[in-house]
C-alpha positions as CSV (number, residue, x, y, z in Angstrom):
1,M,136.1,-5.4,-200.8
2,D,134.3,-5.8,-203.8
3,R,130.8,-7.5,-203.9
4,P,131.3,-11.0,-202.5
5,T,129.1,-13.6,-204.5
6,I,126.6,-15.4,-202.3
7,L,125.0,-18.8,-203.7
8,L,121.5,-19.0,-202.5
9,A,120.0,-22.5,-202.9
10,M,116.7,-22.0,-201.5
11,S,113.4,-24.3,-201.3
12,G,111.2,-21.4,-201.3
13,Q,111.1,-17.7,-202.6
14,A,114.2,-15.9,-202.1
15,D,113.3,-12.5,-203.1
16,T,113.4,-10.9,-199.8
17,Y,116.9,-12.5,-199.1
18,V,118.3,-11.3,-202.3
19,D,117.0,-7.7,-201.6
20,A,118.6,-7.6,-198.3
21,L,121.9,-9.2,-199.5
22,Q,122.1,-6.6,-202.5
23,R,121.5,-3.7,-200.0
24,A,124.4,-5.0,-197.7
25,G,126.9,-5.3,-200.6
26,F,126.6,-8.7,-201.7
27,D,126.1,-10.3,-205.0
28,P,123.4,-13.2,-204.6
29,I,123.2,-16.0,-207.0
30,T,120.0,-17.9,-206.8
31,L,119.9,-21.6,-207.4
32,G,116.2,-23.0,-207.0
33,P,114.8,-26.6,-206.4
34,D,114.5,-27.4,-210.2
35,T,118.1,-26.4,-211.2
36,V,119.9,-28.7,-213.1
37,T,122.8,-26.7,-214.4
38,A,126.4,-26.7,-212.8
39,V,126.8,-25.1,-209.6
40,P,128.3,-21.7,-209.9
41,T,131.5,-20.5,-208.1
42,A,130.8,-18.4,-205.1
43,D,132.5,-16.8,-202.1
44,L,129.9,-17.8,-199.6
45,A,127.0,-20.2,-199.8
46,V,123.4,-20.6,-198.1
47,V,122.0,-24.0,-198.6
48,D,118.4,-24.9,-197.5
49,C,118.3,-28.6,-196.2
50,D,114.8,-28.8,-197.3
51,L,115.8,-28.9,-200.8
52,P,115.5,-32.2,-202.6
53,S,118.4,-34.4,-201.0
54,E,119.9,-35.3,-204.3
55,L,120.2,-31.4,-205.1
56,V,121.7,-30.7,-201.6
57,T,124.1,-33.5,-202.1
58,T,125.0,-32.1,-205.6
59,V,125.5,-28.5,-204.3
60,M,127.5,-29.3,-201.3
61,G,129.8,-31.5,-203.1
62,A,130.5,-29.0,-205.5
63,L,131.1,-26.4,-202.7
64,R,133.5,-28.9,-201.1
65,S,135.5,-29.9,-204.3
66,G,138.3,-27.4,-204.0
67,R,136.5,-24.3,-203.8
68,G,136.3,-24.0,-200.1
69,A,133.3,-21.7,-200.1
70,P,132.1,-21.3,-196.4
71,T,128.6,-22.5,-196.1
72,L,125.6,-21.7,-194.0
73,L,123.0,-24.5,-193.7
74,L,119.4,-23.6,-193.0
75,V,117.8,-26.5,-191.0
76,G,114.2,-27.0,-190.2
77,E,112.6,-29.7,-187.8
78,G,112.2,-32.2,-190.5
79,S,115.5,-31.3,-192.5
80,D,118.1,-33.8,-193.5
81,V,121.4,-32.3,-192.7
82,P,124.0,-33.6,-195.2
83,E,126.9,-35.9,-193.7
84,V,129.6,-33.4,-194.9
85,A,128.4,-30.9,-192.2
86,G,129.7,-32.7,-189.5
87,S,133.1,-33.0,-190.9
88,A,133.8,-29.7,-192.7
89,G,134.8,-27.9,-189.5
90,D,134.6,-24.1,-189.5
91,D,133.6,-24.1,-193.2
92,V,130.1,-25.1,-192.3
93,A,127.6,-23.6,-190.0
94,L,124.0,-24.4,-189.2
95,A,121.2,-21.8,-188.6
96,L,117.4,-22.6,-187.8
97,K,114.7,-22.1,-190.1
98,P,112.7,-19.5,-190.3
99,M,115.6,-17.2,-190.9
100,P,114.7,-13.4,-191.2
101,P,116.5,-11.7,-194.1
102,D,118.3,-9.3,-191.7
103,G,119.5,-12.4,-189.8
104,L,120.9,-13.9,-192.7
105,V,122.9,-10.9,-193.4
106,Y,124.2,-10.8,-189.8
107,R,125.3,-14.6,-190.1
108,L,127.1,-14.1,-193.6
109,Q,128.9,-11.1,-191.9
110,A,130.2,-13.3,-189.1
111,M,131.3,-16.0,-191.5
112,L,133.4,-13.1,-193.4
113,I,134.9,-12.0,-190.1
114,R,135.6,-15.6,-188.9
115,T,137.4,-16.5,-192.2
116,G,139.5,-13.2,-192.0
117,R,137.8,-11.6,-195.0
118,E,136.9,-7.9,-195.1
119,L,133.2,-6.6,-195.2
120,P,131.8,-5.6,-198.6
121,D,131.5,-2.3,-199.8
122,G,128.1,-0.7,-198.9
123,W,127.9,-2.8,-195.5
124,S,127.9,0.3,-193.5
125,S,125.0,2.2,-195.3
126,W,123.0,-1.1,-195.0
127,A,123.8,-1.4,-191.3
128,A,122.4,2.2,-190.9
129,D,119.3,1.5,-192.9
130,S,118.7,-1.7,-191.0
131,A,119.2,-0.2,-187.6
132,A,116.9,2.8,-188.4
133,H,114.2,0.2,-189.8
134,A,114.4,-1.7,-186.7
135,A,114.2,1.3,-184.6
136,G,111.2,2.5,-186.4
137,Q,109.6,-0.6,-185.5
138,I,110.5,-0.5,-181.7
139,V,108.5,2.8,-181.2
140,G,108.6,3.1,-177.6
141,E,110.6,5.8,-175.7
142,G,112.9,3.6,-173.6
143,H,116.5,4.1,-173.9
144,V,118.4,0.9,-174.9
145,V,122.0,0.3,-173.8
146,S,123.7,-2.7,-175.0
147,V,126.6,-4.1,-172.7
148,F,129.1,-5.9,-174.9
149,A,132.6,-7.4,-174.8
150,P,134.2,-9.6,-177.6
151,K,136.0,-11.6,-174.9
152,G,134.6,-13.4,-171.9
153,G,135.7,-13.2,-168.4
154,V,135.8,-9.2,-168.2
155,G,133.1,-8.7,-165.9
156,K,130.4,-7.8,-168.6
157,T,127.3,-9.4,-166.8
158,T,128.3,-8.1,-163.4
159,I,128.4,-4.6,-164.9
160,A,125.3,-5.0,-166.8
161,V,123.4,-6.2,-163.5
162,N,124.7,-3.7,-161.1
163,M,124.3,-1.0,-163.9
164,A,120.7,-1.8,-164.1
165,V,120.1,-1.8,-160.4
166,A,122.0,1.4,-159.9
167,L,120.0,3.0,-162.8
168,R,117.0,1.8,-161.0
169,Q,118.1,3.4,-157.7
170,Q,118.8,6.8,-159.2
171,T,115.7,7.3,-161.5
172,R,113.0,5.2,-159.7
173,A,112.0,4.8,-163.2
174,E,110.8,1.4,-164.9
175,V,114.0,-0.5,-166.0
176,L,114.4,-3.8,-167.5
177,L,117.3,-6.0,-167.7
178,L,117.2,-8.2,-170.7
179,D,119.7,-11.3,-170.8
180,A,120.6,-11.8,-174.5
181,D,123.7,-13.8,-173.7
182,V,121.7,-16.9,-175.1
183,G,123.2,-20.3,-174.3
184,V,126.1,-19.1,-172.1
185,G,125.2,-16.3,-169.9
186,N,122.5,-16.2,-167.2
187,V,121.8,-12.8,-165.2
188,T,119.9,-15.0,-162.7
189,S,123.3,-16.6,-161.7
190,V,124.4,-13.4,-160.3
191,L,121.1,-11.8,-159.3
192,E,118.6,-13.9,-157.2
193,V,115.2,-13.4,-158.7
194,P,112.2,-15.7,-158.5
195,Y,112.5,-17.6,-161.7
196,R,109.5,-17.8,-163.8
197,M,110.1,-18.4,-167.5
198,G,112.4,-17.4,-170.3
199,L,112.1,-16.4,-174.0
200,S,113.0,-20.0,-174.9
201,D,109.6,-20.9,-173.4
202,L,108.0,-18.8,-176.2
203,A,110.0,-20.2,-179.0
204,D,107.3,-22.7,-180.0
205,S,104.7,-19.9,-180.3
206,P,104.1,-18.1,-183.7
207,A,105.1,-14.5,-183.9
208,D,101.6,-13.0,-183.6
209,E,101.4,-14.6,-180.1
210,W,104.2,-12.5,-178.6
211,T,102.0,-10.2,-177.2
212,D,102.6,-7.6,-174.4
213,A,100.6,-9.9,-171.9
214,V,102.9,-12.8,-172.9
215,F,106.2,-11.0,-172.2
216,E,104.6,-9.7,-168.9
217,Q,104.0,-13.2,-167.9
218,V,107.8,-14.1,-168.6
219,V,109.2,-11.1,-166.6
220,T,110.4,-11.5,-163.1
221,V,111.2,-8.8,-160.4
222,H,114.1,-8.2,-158.3
223,A,112.3,-7.4,-155.0
224,E,114.9,-5.5,-153.4
225,S,115.5,-2.9,-156.1
226,G,112.3,-3.3,-158.2
227,L,114.3,-4.1,-161.3
228,K,112.6,-6.2,-163.9
229,V,114.4,-9.1,-165.6
230,L,113.6,-10.9,-168.7
231,A,115.8,-14.0,-169.1
232,W,116.4,-16.0,-172.2
233,G,116.1,-19.3,-170.3
234,T,118.2,-21.7,-168.1
235,D,119.0,-24.7,-170.4
236,P,121.7,-24.5,-173.0
237,A,119.9,-27.1,-175.1
238,E,117.1,-24.7,-175.7
239,S,119.4,-21.8,-176.6
240,E,119.0,-22.3,-180.5
241,R,115.5,-21.8,-180.1
242,V,115.6,-18.3,-179.1
243,S,115.6,-16.4,-182.7
244,V,116.5,-13.0,-183.8
245,D,112.8,-12.2,-184.4
246,L,112.0,-13.3,-180.7
247,L,114.8,-11.2,-179.3
248,L,113.7,-8.3,-181.2
249,A,110.0,-8.6,-180.3
250,A,111.2,-8.7,-176.7
251,L,113.2,-5.6,-177.2
252,R,110.4,-3.9,-179.0
253,W,108.0,-4.7,-176.0
254,A,110.7,-3.6,-173.3
255,R,111.3,-0.4,-175.0
256,N,107.5,0.4,-175.4
257,H,107.0,-0.1,-171.4
258,H,110.1,0.8,-169.8
259,S,112.2,3.9,-169.5
260,Y,115.6,2.1,-169.8
261,V,116.5,-1.3,-171.0
262,V,119.9,-2.8,-170.3
263,V,120.8,-5.7,-172.6
264,D,123.7,-8.1,-171.5
265,N,125.1,-9.5,-174.9
266,H,126.9,-12.6,-175.9
267,P,130.6,-12.1,-176.4
268,G,130.6,-13.0,-180.2
269,Y,129.5,-11.9,-183.4
270,D,126.4,-14.2,-184.1
271,D,123.1,-12.6,-185.7
272,R,121.4,-12.3,-182.3
273,T,124.1,-10.2,-180.8
274,M,124.6,-8.1,-183.9
275,A,120.9,-7.2,-184.0
276,M,121.0,-6.0,-180.3
277,L,123.9,-3.9,-181.0
278,A,122.4,-2.4,-184.1
279,V,119.2,-1.3,-182.5
280,A,120.7,-0.1,-179.2
281,N,120.9,3.8,-178.4
282,E,124.1,3.1,-176.8
283,I,126.8,0.3,-176.8
284,F,128.9,-0.1,-173.5
285,L,132.0,-1.8,-174.5
286,V,133.4,-3.2,-171.7
287,V,137.4,-3.7,-171.6
288,T,139.9,-4.8,-168.9
289,P,143.5,-3.5,-168.9
290,E,144.9,-6.7,-170.5
291,V,146.6,-7.1,-173.8
292,G,144.2,-9.9,-175.2
293,A,141.1,-7.9,-174.0
294,L,142.3,-4.8,-175.9
295,R,143.3,-6.8,-178.9
296,N,139.7,-8.2,-179.2
297,S,138.3,-4.8,-178.4
298,A,140.4,-3.1,-181.1
299,Q,139.1,-5.6,-183.7
300,F,135.4,-5.1,-182.7
301,L,135.8,-1.3,-183.0
302,E,137.2,-1.8,-186.5
303,L,134.2,-3.7,-187.3
304,A,131.9,-1.3,-185.4
305,R,133.4,1.7,-187.8
306,D,132.5,-0.5,-190.9
307,L,128.9,-1.0,-189.6
308,G,128.4,2.6,-188.8
309,L,128.1,2.0,-185.0
310,A,131.1,3.4,-183.8
311,S,129.4,6.6,-182.6
312,S,127.1,5.0,-180.2
313,I,130.2,3.1,-178.3
314,R,131.3,4.2,-174.8
315,V,134.3,2.3,-173.4
316,I,134.2,1.2,-169.8
317,V,137.4,-0.1,-168.3
318,N,136.9,-2.7,-165.6
319,R,139.6,-3.7,-163.0
320,A,141.2,-0.4,-163.8
321,N,143.3,-0.1,-161.0
322,H,145.6,-3.0,-162.3
323,G,147.4,-3.5,-165.4
324,I,147.7,-1.1,-168.5
325,R,147.1,2.6,-167.7
326,V,144.0,4.1,-168.7
327,Q,145.3,6.9,-170.8
328,D,147.2,4.0,-172.7
329,I,143.9,2.1,-173.1
330,A,142.3,5.1,-174.7
331,T,145.3,5.6,-176.9
332,A,145.2,1.9,-177.9
333,L,141.5,2.0,-178.9
334,G,141.3,5.2,-180.4
335,L,138.3,6.4,-178.0
336,P,138.1,8.4,-174.6
337,I,137.3,6.5,-171.7
338,A,133.6,7.0,-170.5
339,A,134.2,5.3,-167.1
340,T,136.5,3.2,-164.9
341,I,135.6,0.5,-162.3
342,V,138.2,-0.4,-159.7
343,S,138.8,-4.0,-158.8
344,N,137.4,-5.5,-155.9
345,G,137.2,-9.4,-156.5
346,P,136.7,-10.7,-153.1
347,K,133.5,-8.5,-152.4
348,A,132.2,-8.9,-156.0
349,I,132.4,-12.7,-155.3
350,V,130.7,-12.5,-152.1
351,A,127.8,-10.4,-153.6
352,S,127.6,-12.9,-156.6
353,N,127.4,-16.0,-154.5
354,E,124.7,-14.5,-152.6
355,G,122.8,-13.4,-155.7
356,K,122.9,-9.7,-154.6
357,P,124.2,-6.8,-156.6
358,V,127.5,-5.2,-155.4
359,V,125.8,-1.9,-155.3
360,L,123.4,-3.2,-152.5
361,K,125.7,-5.4,-150.8
362,F,128.5,-3.2,-150.3
363,P,127.2,0.4,-151.2
364,R,129.8,2.4,-149.6
365,E,132.8,0.5,-151.5
366,D,134.8,2.3,-154.3
367,I,133.4,-0.4,-156.7
368,S,130.0,0.6,-156.0
369,N,130.7,4.3,-156.5
370,D,132.2,3.5,-159.5
371,L,129.1,1.4,-160.8
372,H,127.0,4.3,-159.9
373,K,129.0,6.5,-162.2
374,V,128.5,4.1,-165.0
375,A,124.8,4.3,-164.5
376,R,125.1,8.0,-164.3
377,L,126.3,8.0,-167.9
378,I,122.8,7.0,-168.7
379,S,120.5,8.7,-166.0
380,Q,122.5,12.2,-166.4
381,P,123.9,12.1,-169.8
382,D,124.6,15.9,-169.7
383,A,126.8,15.7,-166.7
384,G,129.7,14.1,-168.8
385,A,132.6,11.9,-167.6
386,E,136.0,12.6,-166.0
387,P,138.1,14.0,-168.8
388,V,140.7,11.7,-170.4
389,P,143.3,12.8,-172.6
390,E,142.3,12.7,-176.1
391,P,144.1,9.8,-177.6
392,V,145.7,9.5,-180.9
393,A,144.7,6.7,-183.2
394,R,147.5,4.1,-183.6
395,R,148.0,0.3,-183.8
396,W,148.1,-0.1,-180.0
397,W,150.1,-3.5,-180.3
398,S,153.0,-1.8,-181.5
399,R,153.0,-0.1,-178.1
400,F,152.2,-3.1,-176.0
401,G,154.6,-5.9,-177.0
402,T,154.3,-7.6,-173.4
403,R,151.8,-8.0,-170.9
404,T,152.1,-5.2,-168.1
405,S,149.6,-6.3,-165.4
406,Q,150.6,-5.5,-161.9
407,A,148.0,-7.9,-160.4
């Protein structure tokens, strides 16, 4: 699409935000605290709630009066949130300050997606530059794999945990599992480790105190495998305090001190998830052979192509022995299938209830063999995967009009 206009009503300097937005294909319009002119029309808006309350009220009133511009409110500890924020539904979202420039771009991207709009021209080049910049800051040798699914309930966390343990078994290298499914997921619910602290415990500290020693204190270890685990926390009420900057700092430390980093991500498109996907060496996209999961994954792949992330994606089919055929999934998504995992619900549940990985609890089962194959995509990248017929890109829903699960 053409460059969407972004109204920036900021209480401080907006130069870094303007630069990031322009590089990402947006056309920012700034509105300072002393502005007395009429509020211009915009496609999206960012309003700092630390502006004078009269100006916030004026801007919000103009935005809501028939224009319908989706609005992101930046809120600090002492900010007064306008009453309209509680009654505007999906048109208004909140973000905690301070908001890094790239984080702001990710949030606006998410708003575009949610409102059914196309990404702006120039977005993919910005995403590549942003990822390269972040990777340049994260200077260690560690290989980062982000495990992602745009739909919950597909076994993403179970795969992330078992893949990390299997990777540790295969390589005996330093492997860290980073729980970035902030607010919802918790890898410690399926992996019994002595809980110490989480990233939310560091949220009140300034960034210059996020040192190697501090992250070492937060990490816990799964004794049986030697896998290290860095959790975000356990209290959903604390989740908003885990910022993009804190997650990136944790990942920077993890890459510097571990051979492999497995990131379990939130199933959505918020700024934290998009940042974790952007800086990963590989993205493992978990799908199940169901129409709903495939539809969401196809939509994500369209976004990934726009962002320049498609080349780093590997498709992992979970519960592959039930439902839509693997070859048809490859055709539907327009990508080859890197690995498949058979369904074994009873044993997976038993292992989860005991807080023990399936690959350790039932090492001889087919599901464990498959999970080890997923880990070998990382530990033995030159070995390759079992060949799947090269798919022809097409609109998959024209082929699957009805659910075909045999479960």
